[in-house]
C-alpha positions as a Markdown table, in Angstrom:
| # | Residue | x | y | z |
|---|---|---|---|---|
| 1 | Unk | 112.9 | 83.1 | 119.3 |
| 2 | Unk | 115.3 | 85.1 | 117.0 |
| 3 | Unk | 113.4 | 88.2 | 117.7 |
| 4 | Unk | 110.8 | 89.7 | 119.9 |
| 5 | Unk | 108.1 | 92.4 | 119.5 |
| 6 | Unk | 107.8 | 95.3 | 121.8 |
| 7 | Unk | 105.5 | 98.2 | 121.8 |
| 8 | Unk | 105.5 | 101.6 | 123.8 |
| 9 | Unk | 103.0 | 104.2 | 122.8 |
| 10 | Unk | 103.1 | 104.6 | 119.0 |
| 11 | Unk | 106.5 | 103.0 | 118.6 |
| 12 | Unk | 107.0 | 99.4 | 117.5 |
| 13 | Unk | 110.3 | 97.8 | 118.3 |
| 14 | Unk | 111.9 | 94.4 | 117.4 |
| 15 | Unk | 114.7 | 93.0 | 119.5 |
| 16 | Unk | 116.7 | 90.7 | 117.3 |
| 17 | Unk | 118.9 | 88.1 | 118.8 |
| 18 | Unk | 122.2 | 86.5 | 117.7 |
| 19 | Unk | 124.7 | 84.0 | 119.0 |
| 20 | Unk | 127.2 | 86.7 | 119.2 |
| 21 | Unk | 127.1 | 89.9 | 121.0 |
| 22 | Unk | 127.7 | 92.0 | 118.0 |
| 23 | Unk | 124.7 | 90.3 | 116.1 |
| 24 | Unk | 122.1 | 91.8 | 118.6 |
| 25 | Unk | 119.9 | 94.5 | 117.1 |
| 26 | Unk | 117.0 | 96.7 | 118.1 |
| 27 | Unk | 114.9 | 98.0 | 115.2 |
| 28 | Unk | 112.2 | 100.6 | 116.0 |
| 29 | Unk | 109.8 | 102.8 | 113.9 |
| 30 | Unk | 106.8 | 105.0 | 114.1 |
| 31 | Unk | 103.3 | 103.9 | 112.9 |
| 32 | Unk | 103.7 | 105.1 | 109.3 |
| 33 | Unk | 107.4 | 104.0 | 109.0 |
| 34 | Unk | 108.3 | 107.5 | 108.0 |
| 35 | Unk | 111.5 | 107.1 | 109.9 |
| 36 | Unk | 113.2 | 104.0 | 111.5 |
| 37 | Unk | 116.0 | 103.6 | 113.9 |
| 38 | Unk | 118.4 | 100.6 | 114.1 |
| 39 | Unk | 120.7 | 100.1 | 117.1 |
| 40 | Unk | 123.6 | 97.5 | 117.4 |
| 41 | Unk | 126.7 | 97.1 | 119.7 |
| 42 | Unk | 130.0 | 99.1 | 119.0 |
| 43 | Unk | 132.3 | 96.7 | 117.3 |
| 44 | Unk | 135.4 | 98.7 | 118.2 |
| 45 | Unk | 136.0 | 100.0 | 114.6 |
| 46 | Unk | 135.3 | 96.7 | 112.8 |
| 47 | Unk | 132.7 | 96.4 | 110.0 |
| 48 | Unk | 129.3 | 95.4 | 111.3 |
| 49 | Unk | 126.6 | 94.4 | 108.8 |
| 50 | Unk | 123.8 | 96.5 | 110.0 |
| 51 | Unk | 121.1 | 94.2 | 108.3 |
| 52 | Unk | 122.4 | 90.9 | 109.9 |
| 53 | Unk | 119.6 | 88.3 | 110.3 |
| 54 | Unk | 115.9 | 89.2 | 109.8 |
| 55 | Unk | 116.3 | 92.9 | 110.4 |
| 56 | Unk | 115.7 | 94.2 | 106.8 |
| 57 | Unk | 113.0 | 91.7 | 106.3 |
| 58 | Unk | 111.1 | 92.7 | 109.4 |
| 59 | Unk | 111.3 | 96.4 | 108.4 |
| 60 | Unk | 110.0 | 95.6 | 104.8 |
| 61 | Unk | 107.3 | 93.3 | 106.0 |
| 62 | Unk | 105.9 | 96.2 | 108.2 |
| 63 | Unk | 106.5 | 98.7 | 105.5 |
| 64 | Unk | 104.7 | 96.9 | 102.8 |
| 65 | Unk | 101.8 | 96.1 | 105.3 |
| 66 | Unk | 101.0 | 99.9 | 105.1 |
| 67 | Unk | 98.8 | 99.0 | 102.0 |
| 68 | Unk | 102.0 | 98.9 | 99.9 |
| 69 | Unk | 102.4 | 95.1 | 99.2 |
| 70 | Unk | 103.6 | 91.8 | 100.3 |
| 71 | Unk | 106.8 | 89.6 | 100.5 |
| 72 | Unk | 106.1 | 86.2 | 99.0 |
| 73 | Unk | 108.2 | 82.9 | 99.3 |
| 74 | Unk | 108.5 | 82.4 | 95.6 |
| 75 | Unk | 110.8 | 82.5 | 92.7 |
| 76 | Unk | 110.2 | 85.3 | 90.1 |
| 77 | Unk | 111.1 | 85.0 | 86.3 |
| 78 | Unk | 111.0 | 87.7 | 83.6 |
| 79 | Unk | 110.6 | 86.0 | 80.3 |
| 80 | Unk | 111.1 | 88.6 | 77.7 |
| 81 | Unk | 108.9 | 91.0 | 79.7 |
| 82 | Unk | 106.4 | 88.5 | 80.8 |
| 83 | Unk | 106.4 | 88.1 | 84.6 |
| 84 | Unk | 106.0 | 84.8 | 86.1 |
| 85 | Unk | 105.8 | 83.9 | 89.7 |
| 86 | Unk | 106.4 | 80.5 | 91.1 |
| 87 | Unk | 105.2 | 80.2 | 94.7 |
| 88 | Unk | 106.3 | 77.5 | 97.2 |
| 89 | Unk | 107.3 | 76.8 | 100.7 |
| 90 | Unk | 110.8 | 75.5 | 101.5 |
| 91 | Unk | 111.4 | 72.3 | 99.6 |
| 92 | Unk | 108.7 | 73.1 | 97.0 |
| 93 | Unk | 111.5 | 73.2 | 94.2 |
| 94 | Unk | 112.0 | 77.0 | 93.8 |
| 95 | Unk | 115.8 | 76.8 | 93.4 |
| 96 | Unk | 115.8 | 73.8 | 91.2 |
| 97 | Unk | 113.1 | 75.3 | 89.1 |
| 98 | Unk | 115.0 | 78.5 | 88.8 |
| 99 | Unk | 118.3 | 76.6 | 87.8 |
| 100 | Unk | 116.4 | 74.8 | 85.0 |
| 101 | Unk | 115.2 | 78.0 | 83.6 |
| 102 | Unk | 118.5 | 80.0 | 83.9 |
| 103 | Unk | 120.1 | 79.1 | 80.6 |
| 104 | Unk | 117.1 | 80.2 | 78.6 |
| 105 | Unk | 118.1 | 83.4 | 76.6 |
| 106 | Unk | 116.1 | 86.4 | 77.6 |
| 107 | Unk | 115.0 | 85.3 | 80.8 |
| 108 | Unk | 116.0 | 86.9 | 84.1 |
| 109 | Unk | 115.8 | 85.4 | 87.5 |
| 110 | Unk | 114.6 | 87.9 | 90.1 |
| 111 | Unk | 115.0 | 85.6 | 93.0 |
| 112 | Unk | 114.8 | 81.8 | 93.9 |
| 113 | Unk | 113.5 | 82.4 | 97.3 |
| 114 | Unk | 111.6 | 85.8 | 98.0 |
| 115 | Unk | 109.6 | 88.1 | 95.7 |
| 116 | Unk | 108.0 | 91.4 | 96.5 |
| 117 | Unk | 104.4 | 92.0 | 95.0 |
| 118 | Unk | 102.9 | 95.5 | 94.8 |
| 119 | Unk | 99.9 | 97.0 | 92.9 |
| 120 | Unk | 100.7 | 99.9 | 90.6 |
| 121 | Unk | 98.2 | 101.8 | 88.6 |
| 122 | Unk | 95.8 | 98.9 | 88.8 |
| 123 | Unk | 98.3 | 96.3 | 87.9 |
| 124 | Unk | 100.3 | 93.8 | 89.9 |
| 125 | Unk | 104.1 | 93.9 | 89.7 |
| 126 | Unk | 106.8 | 91.7 | 91.0 |
| 127 | Unk | 110.1 | 93.0 | 92.5 |
| 128 | Unk | 113.4 | 91.3 | 93.1 |
| 129 | Unk | 114.9 | 91.1 | 96.5 |
| 130 | Unk | 118.4 | 90.7 | 98.2 |
| 131 | Unk | 117.2 | 87.3 | 99.5 |
| 132 | Unk | 118.1 | 84.1 | 97.8 |
| 133 | Unk | 117.8 | 80.3 | 98.0 |
| 134 | Unk | 120.3 | 77.7 | 97.2 |
| 135 | Unk | 120.6 | 78.8 | 93.5 |
| 136 | Unk | 121.7 | 82.5 | 94.7 |
| 137 | Unk | 119.7 | 84.3 | 92.2 |
| 138 | Unk | 119.0 | 87.9 | 93.1 |
| 139 | Unk | 118.0 | 91.0 | 91.0 |
| 140 | Unk | 116.8 | 94.7 | 91.5 |
| 141 | Unk | 114.5 | 94.5 | 88.6 |
| 142 | Unk | 110.7 | 94.7 | 88.4 |
| 143 | Unk | 108.1 | 93.4 | 85.8 |
| 144 | Unk | 104.5 | 93.3 | 85.5 |
| 145 | Unk | 103.1 | 90.0 | 86.8 |
| 146 | Unk | 101.2 | 88.0 | 84.3 |
| 147 | Unk | 100.9 | 84.5 | 85.6 |
| 148 | Unk | 101.2 | 82.7 | 89.0 |
| 149 | Unk | 102.0 | 78.8 | 89.5 |
| 150 | Unk | 102.2 | 77.1 | 92.8 |
| 151 | Unk | 105.1 | 74.7 | 92.7 |
| 152 | Unk | 105.5 | 71.1 | 93.6 |
| 153 | Unk | 107.9 | 68.3 | 92.6 |
| 154 | Unk | 106.5 | 65.3 | 90.7 |
| 155 | Unk | 107.5 | 62.7 | 88.0 |
| 156 | Unk | 105.6 | 64.6 | 85.4 |
| 157 | Unk | 104.7 | 68.1 | 84.2 |
| 158 | Unk | 101.1 | 69.0 | 84.9 |
| 159 | Unk | 98.9 | 71.9 | 85.7 |
| 160 | Unk | 95.5 | 72.2 | 87.5 |
| 161 | Unk | 93.2 | 75.2 | 88.3 |
| 162 | Unk | 92.6 | 76.2 | 91.7 |
| 163 | Unk | 89.4 | 77.7 | 93.1 |
| 164 | Unk | 89.7 | 81.2 | 94.6 |
| 165 | Unk | 89.6 | 80.0 | 98.3 |
| 166 | Unk | 92.4 | 77.4 | 97.6 |
| 167 | Unk | 94.5 | 79.9 | 96.0 |
| 168 | Unk | 94.2 | 82.2 | 99.0 |
| 169 | Unk | 95.2 | 79.5 | 101.2 |
| 170 | Unk | 98.3 | 78.5 | 99.1 |
| 171 | Unk | 99.3 | 82.3 | 99.1 |
| 172 | Unk | 99.0 | 82.4 | 102.9 |
| 173 | Unk | 101.2 | 79.3 | 103.4 |
| 174 | Unk | 103.9 | 81.1 | 101.4 |
| 175 | Unk | 103.7 | 84.7 | 102.4 |
| 176 | Unk | 104.9 | 86.9 | 105.3 |
| 177 | Unk | 101.9 | 88.9 | 106.8 |
| 178 | Unk | 102.5 | 90.8 | 109.9 |
| 179 | Unk | 100.5 | 88.5 | 112.2 |
| 180 | Unk | 101.0 | 90.8 | 115.2 |
| 181 | Unk | 99.3 | 93.6 | 113.3 |
| 182 | Unk | 95.5 | 93.3 | 112.8 |
| 183 | Unk | 95.4 | 95.9 | 110.3 |
| 184 | Unk | 98.3 | 94.5 | 108.4 |
| 185 | Unk | 96.8 | 91.0 | 108.3 |
| 186 | Unk | 93.5 | 92.7 | 107.0 |
| 187 | Unk | 95.3 | 94.3 | 104.2 |
| 188 | Unk | 97.1 | 91.1 | 103.4 |
| 189 | Unk | 94.0 | 89.1 | 102.9 |
| 190 | Unk | 92.3 | 91.8 | 100.9 |
| 191 | Unk | 95.4 | 92.1 | 98.7 |
| 192 | Unk | 95.7 | 88.3 | 98.1 |
| 193 | Unk | 92.0 | 88.0 | 97.4 |
| 194 | Unk | 92.0 | 90.8 | 94.8 |
| 195 | Unk | 95.3 | 89.2 | 93.3 |
| 196 | Unk | 93.7 | 86.0 | 92.7 |
| 197 | Unk | 90.9 | 87.8 | 90.7 |
| 198 | Unk | 93.4 | 89.8 | 88.6 |
| 199 | Unk | 96.2 | 87.4 | 87.8 |
| 200 | Unk | 95.7 | 83.7 | 86.6 |
| 201 | Unk | 96.8 | 81.2 | 89.3 |
| 202 | Unk | 97.4 | 77.5 | 88.8 |
| 203 | Unk | 99.1 | 74.6 | 90.6 |
| 204 | Unk | 102.1 | 73.4 | 88.8 |
| 205 | Unk | 103.6 | 69.9 | 89.2 |
| 206 | Unk | 107.0 | 69.6 | 87.4 |
| 207 | Unk | 109.5 | 67.0 | 86.5 |
| 208 | Unk | 113.0 | 68.6 | 87.6 |
| 209 | Unk | 114.5 | 68.6 | 83.9 |
| 210 | Unk | 114.6 | 71.1 | 81.1 |
| 211 | Unk | 111.3 | 69.9 | 79.7 |
| 212 | Unk | 109.5 | 72.3 | 82.3 |
| 213 | Unk | 110.6 | 75.4 | 80.6 |
| 214 | Unk | 108.8 | 74.7 | 77.3 |
| 215 | Unk | 105.8 | 73.4 | 79.3 |
| 216 | Unk | 105.5 | 76.6 | 81.2 |
| 217 | Unk | 106.0 | 78.8 | 78.1 |
| 218 | Unk | 103.1 | 77.1 | 76.4 |
| 219 | Unk | 100.8 | 77.5 | 79.4 |
| 220 | Unk | 101.7 | 81.3 | 79.7 |
| 221 | Unk | 101.1 | 81.8 | 75.9 |
| 222 | Unk | 97.6 | 80.2 | 76.0 |
């Protein structure tokens, strides 16, 4: 494993492993994550990236699980103020899709690999993250989420409606709930269930060429 979980009293700690000595980390925090401590070896004055490996992601997963939101394996696009989320596991085509969309004027790519979702004032919003895929898109921006698509490669552009149960399953396959925390998992299930009710969700098969941009725009404008 690249990390192990440890608990002592109210303190949770992750021990993070690396191939080299200076890549090892210990991340610890209290139940509400008001404070967190990160320990790593002395590098004799040389620069050490404190967030090497999964350190920051583990911290955010736990922080968001305190009824604050979730991280999703997805690409996020802001098309003139219209937030669209394109969800998929590795190989589903998130980076390919993002590169096809990128030349469009007025569109911003938040990430081609990981997006944060949160509920704010009764509406769902998506946020860019520092993590990217092959296309290397990142952004600190946010936008209201208006449409969700579950991606898969195909020879044609097509869309189909998913029922609520199938939608939640697709979300779980591409999300990062804290499986080691029963309360965090319960929150994730409720969050995803409510999300499927609030935001239109569809399965999107796409041909990897520029035609998908106009196709998605037509769907979002229905």
